[in-house]
C-alpha positions in Angstrom: 29.3 52.7 -47.5 26.3 54.4 -49.0 23.2 52.1 -49.6 21.6 50.5 -47.0 21.2 46.6 -46.7 19.9 43.8 -44.0 22.0 41.4 -42.7 20.6 38.1 -41.4 22.7 37.6 -38.2 22.9 34.0 -36.5 26.1 34.5 -34.0 26.9 33.8 -30.3 28.0 36.5 -28.7 29.1 37.5 -24.6 30.9 34.2 -24.6 32.7 33.4 -21.4 36.3 32.8 -21.5 36.2 29.5 -19.4 33.0 27.4 -20.1 30.5 26.4 -17.4 27.9 23.8 -17.4 26.1 23.7 -20.9 22.7 22.8 -18.8 23.1 26.6 -16.8 22.6 28.0 -20.2 25.5 30.8 -19.5 28.3 30.1 -21.5 27.0 32.6 -24.3 24.0 34.3 -25.4 22.3 33.9 -29.0 22.3 36.7 -31.0 19.7 35.7 -33.8 18.3 39.2 -35.7 18.1 40.9 -38.6 20.5 44.8 -38.8 20.8 47.5 -41.0 24.4 47.6 -42.3 24.9 51.5 -43.4 26.7 54.4 -41.9 25.6 55.3 -39.2 24.8 58.8 -37.8 26.0 60.3 -34.9 24.9 63.6 -34.2 27.2 65.5 -32.2 25.8 67.8 -29.7 26.0 71.7 -29.9 28.2 72.4 -26.5 31.4 70.3 -28.1 34.6 71.8 -28.1 35.2 72.6 -31.6 38.4 71.1 -31.9 37.4 67.5 -31.2 36.1 66.6 -34.9 36.3 62.7 -36.3 39.7 62.8 -38.2 40.7 61.5 -41.5 43.7 60.6 -43.4 47.2 59.6 -41.7 45.5 60.0 -37.8 42.9 57.9 -39.2 45.0 55.3 -40.4 47.1 55.1 -37.5 44.3 55.0 -35.0 43.0 52.0 -36.9 46.2 50.4 -37.1 46.4 49.9 -33.4 42.9 48.9 -32.5 43.2 46.3 -34.4 44.6 44.7 -31.6 41.7 45.1 -29.5 39.3 42.3 -28.1 36.1 43.7 -27.7 33.2 42.4 -25.1 30.7 40.4 -26.8 33.3 38.6 -29.0 35.0 37.6 -32.4 32.0 36.6 -34.5 30.3 40.0 -34.0 33.9 41.7 -34.6 33.9 40.0 -37.8 30.5 40.8 -38.9 31.7 44.4 -38.6 34.7 44.1 -40.6 32.9 42.2 -43.2 30.0 44.8 -43.1 32.2 47.7 -44.8 31.4 49.9 -42.5 33.4 53.0 -42.0 34.7 53.8 -38.5 34.5 57.1 -36.9 37.7 58.3 -35.4 38.4 60.8 -32.6 41.9 61.4 -31.9 43.2 63.2 -28.5 46.6 64.7 -29.1 49.3 64.3 -26.3 48.6 66.2 -23.4 45.6 67.8 -24.8 42.6 68.2 -22.1 39.0 68.9 -23.4 35.9 69.4 -22.8 33.0 66.3 -22.7 32.1 65.3 -26.4 28.3 64.1 -26.8 27.4 62.0 -29.8 24.0 60.7 -30.7 23.0 57.7 -32.1 19.4 58.5 -33.4 18.9 55.5 -36.4 18.9 52.0 -36.6 22.4 50.8 -37.8 25.5 49.7 -37.3 28.3 52.3 -36.2 31.8 51.8 -35.5 33.2 54.4 -33.1 37.2 54.5 -32.3 39.1 57.0 -29.9 42.1 57.0 -29.9 43.9 59.1 -26.9 47.8 60.1 -27.3 49.8 60.3 -24.0 48.8 62.3 -20.8 45.8 63.3 -22.5 42.7 63.8 -20.9 39.4 63.3 -22.6 35.2 62.1 -22.1 32.8 61.3 -24.4 29.1 60.1 -23.9 27.0 58.0 -26.6 23.4 58.1 -25.7 20.6 55.5 -27.7 17.1 58.0 -27.9 15.6 57.5 -30.8 12.0 59.0 -31.5 11.3 58.1 -35.0 8.2 55.6 -36.0 10.7 54.2 -38.7 13.4 53.0 -36.2 11.0 51.1 -34.2 11.7 47.3 -33.8 15.1 48.1 -35.4 18.8 47.6 -33.5 21.3 50.1 -32.4 24.5 48.5 -32.6 27.6 50.3 -31.9 30.9 48.8 -31.2 33.4 51.3 -29.5 36.9 50.6 -29.5 39.3 52.5 -27.1 43.6 52.9 -26.9 45.2 54.6 -24.5 48.2 55.3 -24.8 50.8 55.7 -21.7 49.5 57.9 -18.9 46.3 58.9 -20.9 43.0 59.2 -19.1 39.7 58.7 -21.0 36.4 58.2 -19.7 33.3 56.6 -21.9 29.7 56.9 -21.2 26.9 55.3 -23.0 23.5 55.7 -22.2 20.2 53.7 -23.5 16.9 55.3 -23.5 15.3 53.4 -26.7 11.6 53.0 -27.5 10.8 49.4 -25.5 10.1 48.4 -29.4 13.5 48.7 -30.1 16.6 46.1 -29.6 20.3 47.4 -28.4 23.8 46.1 -28.7 26.6 47.8 -27.2 29.7 46.3 -27.6 33.0 47.7 -26.3 37.0 47.0 -26.2 39.3 49.1 -24.2 43.1 48.8 -24.1 45.1 50.6 -21.5 49.4 51.5 -21.9 51.5 51.7 -19.4 49.7 54.6 -16.3 46.4 54.7 -18.5 43.2 54.7 -17.0 40.3 54.1 -19.1 37.0 54.7 -17.0 33.2 53.9 -17.9 29.7 54.8 -17.1 26.6 52.9 -18.4 23.0 53.2 -18.0 20.3 50.9 -19.2 17.0 51.6 -19.3 15.4 51.3 -22.6 14.9 49.0 -25.4 13.2 45.1 -25.4 16.8 43.4 -25.6 20.1 44.9 -24.7 23.3 43.1 -25.1 25.8 44.9 -24.0 29.6 43.2 -23.4 33.1 45.3 -22.0 36.4 44.2 -22.5 38.9 45.9 -20.7 42.6 44.8 -21.6 45.1 46.3 -19.1 48.3 45.5 -21.1 50.7 48.4 -19.2 52.5 48.5 -15.8 50.4 50.3 -13.4 47.2 50.9 -16.2 43.6 50.8 -14.5 40.0 50.8 -15.5 37.1 51.9 -13.2 33.6 51.3 -14.5 29.8 51.8 -13.2 26.6 50.7 -14.7 23.2 51.2 -13.8 19.8 49.3 -14.8 16.2 48.8 -14.9 13.9 46.6 -16.6 10.0 46.0 -16.7 7.5 44.5 -18.6 9.2 41.6 -20.6 12.7 43.5 -21.0 15.9 41.6 -21.4 19.4 42.6 -20.4 22.4 40.4 -21.2 25.8 41.7 -19.8 29.5 40.5 -20.4 32.3 42.1 -18.9 36.1 40.9 -18.4 39.0 42.9 -17.0 42.3 41.0 -18.5 45.1 41.7 -16.0 48.5 41.5 -18.2 50.6 44.7 -17.0 52.0 44.5 -13.5 50.4 46.3 -11.1 47.2 46.9 -13.0 44.1 47.4 -11.2 40.5 46.9 -12.6 36.8 47.7 -10.5 33.3 47.2 -11.9 30.3 47.9 -9.8 26.9 47.1 -11.6 23.3 48.3 -9.5 20.4 47.2 -11.1 16.4 46.5 -10.6 14.4 44.3 -12.2 10.2 44.6 -12.2 7.6 42.6 -14.0 8.7 40.1 -16.1 12.5 40.9 -16.9 15.2 39.2 -17.6 18.9 39.7 -16.7 22.3 37.5 -17.2 25.4 39.0 -15.7 28.6 37.7 -17.0 31.7 38.9 -15.0 35.1 37.8 -15.4 38.6 38.9 -13.4 41.5 37.3 -15.5 44.9 37.3 -14.8 47.3 36.7 -17.0 50.8 35.4 -16.0 53.4 38.4 -15.9 50.0 40.4 -13.8 51.6 40.4 -10.2 50.5 42.9 -7.5 47.4 43.3 -9.8 43.6 43.5 -8.2 40.8 43.6 -9.5 37.5 43.9 -8.2 33.9 43.4 -8.7 30.4 44.3 -7.3 27.0 43.4 -8.5 23.5 44.8 -6.5 20.3 43.7 -7.7 17.1 44.6 -6.2 13.9 42.2 -7.3 10.9 43.9 -7.5 8.8 41.2 -9.2 7.6 38.0 -8.8 8.6 37.0 -12.0 11.8 38.2 -12.9 14.6 35.8 -13.5 18.4 37.4 -12.6 21.0 34.9 -13.8 25.0 35.8 -12.4 28.1 34.1 -13.0 31.6 35.6 -11.1 34.6 33.9 -12.4 38.1 34.5 -11.7 41.1 33.2 -13.9 44.2 33.1 -12.2 47.6 32.6 -14.3 49.8 34.6 -11.7 49.9 33.9 -7.6 50.6 37.3 -6.6 47.4 38.9 -7.2 43.9 40.1 -5.5 40.8 38.8 -7.1 37.6 39.9 -5.1 33.8 39.5 -6.5 30.5 40.5 -4.5 26.7 40.3 -4.8 23.8 41.6 -3.1 20.8 40.2 -4.3 17.2 40.7 -3.0 13.6 41.9 -2.7 13.1 45.7 -1.2 13.3 45.3 2.2 10.6 44.8 4.4 11.2 47.8 7.3 12.0 50.2 3.9 9.0 49.6 2.4 7.1 50.0 6.0 9.3 53.4 6.6 7.9 54.6 3.0 4.5 54.0 3.6 4.3 55.3 7.0 5.5 58.5 5.5 2.5 58.6 3.0 4.4 57.0 0.0 2.8 54.2 -1.9 4.5 51.3 -2.9 5.1 51.9 -6.6 6.0 55.4 -5.5 9.0 53.6 -3.1 9.9 51.5 -6.0 10.7 54.2 -8.6 12.3 55.9 -5.4 14.8 53.0 -5.2 15.1 52.6 -9.2 16.0 56.9 -9.4 18.6 56.5 -6.7 20.3 53.7 -8.0 20.4 55.3 -11.6 21.8 58.9 -9.7 24.7 56.9 -8.5 25.8 57.0 -12.3 24.4 60.4 -12.9 27.3 61.8 -11.2 30.0 60.4 -13.8 27.9 62.2 -16.3 29.1 65.6 -17.0 26.1 66.9 -19.2 23.4 68.4 -17.4 21.0 68.1 -20.1 21.5 64.2 -20.9 20.9 63.9 -17.2 17.6 65.3 -16.7 16.9 63.7 -20.1 17.5 60.3 -17.9 15.5 61.8 -14.6 12.7 62.3 -17.0 12.8 59.1 -18.6 13.1 57.2 -14.9 9.7 59.2 -14.0 7.8 58.7 -17.1 9.1 55.1 -17.4 8.9 53.2 -14.0 
């Protein structure tokens, strides 16, 4: 696609796989927006390994044939929009037993982007995508990224997204992962920017002993809104999933978190864990969380944990006794949450960019 076009979108995203009571308004999020449909430009970092470039031809066709089966976290309606848009996916192909240094890509213009990562057997790779536009023409635009990752037997893929967008922008971060036998897909996510962010992750653990491990940090200020959907779909015997989300809400910000661990028939001896930690730092914040466990198999272990509350008074007293005012104390707490996820980001320049963003905005 060469010419830009604007598409009006009115769809439901981040649907729960099993609806709850309608009056809670948590079964889905409604997305109504104008998307600029164009081939987005991924800007590679200078430090990227030279042998790891987007592919075309037979490898691209093979990867696309496999990722068609992948279900993404934000739902079928958004996937259909991608399929109808004519956007050409950017495909990265990791060959058998190949071990590559981290690949960093920047999405710096408001548009619709489609990323595919295909990892062959026993390969090891890391991909990092950052949203960080500073272009005036991108203000009030939507940055939309769909990422599909297919990991063959024994492959290991680590995927990172970082949202440092101006508050005038919005962000869609939609992802679907598929793991064959013994494959491991891990992911880290930081959300600090954009006025409105919708993000959905669906981990399809199809193979025996496949696994995933995810971590997320966010901090919302002013009237920012974050809508999250996460589903670990266990199909393979002995599959394991773990997801930790840690965030802070300030001012009048709003966060919705849907988390589902779904054990399908045949997933015996599988284990799924999820933990959520939310620090409420404003009197007008809104936090909604809905954990869900679905079981089609008896011999499984599913666990949800949540800790939601305000800053501990004793901790605040400790800060003030050492000459640290309340605002600085809040910033330090946010920094600690973000740093926990930064440990999973193998790019020093991006970690510095994240720390600078926290310092300047919180």
